[in-house]
N, C-alpha and C positions, 0 to 999 in steps of 0.2 A: 653497420650502425643500427642500434637497437631503438627501433622506431615505438616500442611501447612505452606506456606510463606507467609508474609504479607509485602506490602510497604506502605510507607506514601506519599500519593500525593493530592495537593490541600486541605490539613487538615483532609484529610479522610485515614482511615487505610482500605486497599484493598488487597483481597487475590489474590495472583497470582496462575496460572495454570500450566499445562505443555504442551508442543507443540506436535503436530501432530508426529514429529520425535522422541521425547522422548516416545511416546507410541508406535511407531512402533519398537523403537529399545528395548523396555522391552518387548513386546509380542514377538520379535525373539528371544532374550535370553532365555525366560520361554519355548519357544517351543523347541529349541535346548536342553535345561536342560531336560526336560520331554522325548524328542527323546532317548537321551542318558541312561538316566537314568531307561527309562522305568516304571515310575511312576509320576503321577499327582502332581503339586503343585499349589499353589492358591494365591500365590503372588510372586513378584520378584522385586528386587531394582538394580537401575543402578544409575551411578553418572552423572548429567547432564556436559555439557561442561562450563555451570557458576559455577559447585561446589556444590550446593545442590543434596541431593540424592533423588530420584524419587521411593517411594514404590508403585508400580503398584498391582491392584486386578486384577487377571485374571478370563475371564470367558468364557462360551463357548467351551470347550476344545474338542478337535476332533482329532481320530487317524486314520491311515490307516496303511496298511503293512510297508510304506516306510516313512511315514512322520507324524507331529504332527502340528496342529494348534490351537491358541487360539487368544483371542482379549482384548484389553485393552479399557476401556472406556474413550474419550478424556473430559478433565475436564479443561475448560479454566478460572476458578477462576471467578472473577468479570469481565473480560472481556467480552466485547459483541461480541463474537465469533461464528458464526453460526456453525462452527464445533463441538462446544462443545456438549456432549452428545453422539457424534458418535461413533461406535464400528471401533477400528482400528485391523485390523486381521494381523497375521504373519502366515504364513505356511513354515516349515522348513524340509528339506531333505536332506540327507547326501549321497556323493559317494566317489570313487576313481578317478574321471577323471583328478584330479590335475588341477582344475579351479579355486581352491581357495575360496573365499567366493563371492557368483554371488547374485546380489540383481535385483529383478525387482518388477514390478507394477503388480497386478492383477484387479478384479473387482472394479470400482469405484475410480482407480487413474489414474488421468489424463496422457496423452501423450503429447509430445513436438512437434509441428508442425511449430514454427516459431525459426529462429535463434536468439542470443542474449540473450537467458534465460541460466540458471543455469547449466541445460543439454542440451546436444547435441539434435538435431531434430530426432525424433523416439524413444528418451528413456523415461522411465518413469518419472514422475514429482515428483520424490524422489530426494530433493536437497542434496548438497555436503556435508553438515554437518550432515543430518541425516543419510546418507549413511555410513558416517565416524562412527557414533555412532553405527550403526548397526553391521559393520565390526568389530570394536572394541571389542563390547560385544561378538560377535560369537567366535572370536579368545581368548576372556578369558576363555570361557566354554570349549573349546577345549583344551585350555592347562591346565584348572583344571582337564581335563579329560585323559591327556596324550594322546591325539589326533590330534595334531597338522598336521599330514600328510592328514587329513580327508579334502574334499571338500565340501562346504555347500552351498545350493540353498535356498534363502529368497525370498518369495514373498508377499509383502504387499498389502492389500485389503481394501475395505471400502465399503461394500454392499450400503449403502446410498449416496455413494460420486457422482455419476451420478446428483443426484438431486439438492445435498446441491452445487455442484459447481456452478450452475446457478446464486448463490447468492454471488458469490465470481469475483473475477477479471479476473479468467481464462479464460473465452470464450475470453476478449477482448484481453488476452497476447496470445490467440491461443494454449493454453493447452485444448485439447478436451476429454470428456470421464468420467472427475472425478476430485476430489480435487487434490491438491498437498500436500507432504508430506515436511513439513517445519519447521525452527527453526534453529536459530544460536546458541543460548544459552540453549537451552531445556526447558527453562522457558517462560510462557506468563506472561508479565507484562501488568496490565490493563491500556488501554488508552494510551500504548506506541507511543510517537512520533517518536521513533526509526523505529518502524514497518511500521509506514507511509511513512517515508523518505524513508525506505527502499522499499516499493511498488513503490514510485515514482520513483526511481532509475531503478527499473527493467523495468518499463514501458517506460522507456528513453532510455534502452539498447535495447528493443525491436525495437522502431523507427528507433534508429542508424543502427541496424542492417538489417532492410527493406529498408535502402538507403533513408528515408524521409530526403527532404532537408530545410524544414520549419517544426519546433516542435510546434504543436498546443497546448495551454495549457489553461484550464479554471480550477477555483477555485474549482468549484462543479457542482452536478448536474443540478442547474439552468443555468447556463454557457452552459453546455452539450446540454441541451433541446434549448437553443436560437440558437446555431449552427447547429442544426438539423432543426427548424423552419425557421431561418431566410435565411441559405445557404444550406440545405439538404445533411450537411455532416452527415454521420455515426459516430455516437458518439464514436465508437472505435478508429476514428482516434485520438481522444484528450485525453492528459494526465491530469486526474484530480489532480492538486498540493494542493486541501484543503487549510489551512492556509500558507503554507510553501512556500511563492513565493520566496524568498531569496535563499532558498536552491535548489528549482527547478531550478533557474537560473545558480547557481553553477555547480549543476550536469548535466544540459544541455552544459554547457562550456566544462566541462572535457568529454562528450561524443562526443565533436567535433562538435557540432552543430553550425553554424553562424547565422542561422535565427530562430526567435520566434515569433509567433503570440498569443499574451495574451488577452484572451475575458473573461468577465465578467459582472456582476452587479455592477453597481454604488457601492452599501453599501459595496462591498469588495474594488474595486479598488480603493476608493478616498483615502483609507488608504496607497495604495501604493504610491498615490500622494503626500503624506506628508511623504514619506521615511520611511515608516514603513514596517519591514521586514516579519514580523509573524501577519496576520491579524486576530489571534483570539482574542476575547474580553478580555481576561485574560491579554492582554498586553496593554489594554486601548482601549475606544473608538475613539474619537478624529474625528469623521467623519465630525461634524458640524464645528468643529473649521478649520479643513482645508478647508471646503467649504467657510467660513468666510473669510479665508485669500485670497482664491480666488477671492472672490468679491470685497474684498479690492483692489487688485492687479488690477482687471478689472475696477474699479471706478476711477470717475476724482479725488475725496476726500473722506476723511473719514467720513466726513459729511454727504455725499450722502446715504451712506449705513449703518449709525448707527441702523437705525429702521428694516432694512432687516435682518441685521447679528443678532439683538435680537430675532427677530422671527424665523430665522434659528436654533438659540440655543434651541428654544422651541421644535423642529421638533423631532419628535420620528424616523421616518422613511425618506430614502433619497429622495423618491419619492415625496413627500411632499415639499422636499427642491427644487428640481428640479422645480416643480409648482412655487414656489415664485420666484427662480432666473429668471425663465421664464417671468414671468408677470412683474418684474421690469426691462426687457431688456437686463439682462447681459447673457442670455444663451450662445451665441456662444463665445464670449471670455472667460468665465468662463469655459466651458467644453473643449474647444481648448486648452485650457492652461492644463487643468486637464491631458489630454491625452498626451501632451508634457512630463509634469512631470512624467508620469507614464514611459514611454518612455526612459526617461533621468535617473531616478533612477535604472532601471531594466539593462540597459544599462553599467550604473556605476559600479553594481554589477556582472556584467558580465566582469569587467576588460575591456572595448570596444570591447572584442573581439566576441561579440554576437548583432547583430542588432536586435532589438524589436520593433515590430509594435503591436498595440492594438486597440480592439473594446469593447467600453463600451455601456451597453444597461441600460435600466430603467425599468419601469412597463410595465407589459403586453408583455415584450420581444420587447420594442420599442428601435431602435438604436440610442442612443444619440450620439456619436461622435466616430470618427476612425481616428488615425494618418495617414500621408500622403502616407504611404508606404504599409497600410493594404491590401488595395485592391489587388496589386500586389501578396502579401504573400498569400492571398486568393486564387488566380489562380493557385498559386505553391503548392496548398495540393491536 
């Protein structure tokens, strides 16, 4: 019997995985069963918040006089997840102290050091849904054993967590010392847009809680590097929005931001100048079409730019398009208007409640154009 879960995405059949939260809950349930029954088991099942059952294999079972610990190996399915293959441990002990179910993080689990995250400052980075999953499964085992009056302490750990966390957003978010235990559905869906947007939302919440006046946003690592090279900014100051420009604007507005500085390479930002809300190539390219439209706007007549537009449509990279537009004498008008349109669309997406300034660069981190208020926003970061 195939216990795997599959989804169709982009014409492909992809295997789902299970979150670190599911692994932690399964390990905690199993450890308590083994503690109360005084015998080892080698698999356990839990029902995930989304509905499917997670049948987890248990490894590295250890006992002491007062506790049992075991591990579940995180399997992210076909999602490129840095936590896949990690061992997520739960150590469980019981007492009569009346504290109910107490959940904490041990080795390799991060600690929250900044406000605005799912957990308060000082707490282990075990998010709300995983905590709920752990608590519900512990209570279920106690009920099955007629021991509802028992107090249970659960410590989640991940020995490789400190090293793996350096490859995640945790250092940027102010979560130190390890990974987070995450998941809202218990299931890892490969290449989930929802997961990316959720990360953007979390980063925006952190910036808001820190009291940032201007939200600094870049589509990707290229934009972050430009901010570092050109302005000396620590890349941790910027939100990386990936292709989700519209969603980032909406989330920033919802978080109460009134000012946003949007910085990125022309190859991405030209799409925004055409009113494209998601810049992923799956939604179409249109870069050269938009640049041609801007050239026609800047020119005295259509006949003046027919040949230029033909050459632009043959370009593969926007850097070559910049060269052609510059040589034709349209650089200032075209790219000034491009920046104005980016600003206009993004402010429209924010219902006029968010002032957006933009910085656009091209090859070799060369600044191409800024909107008039960008320098003021840069000074405010």
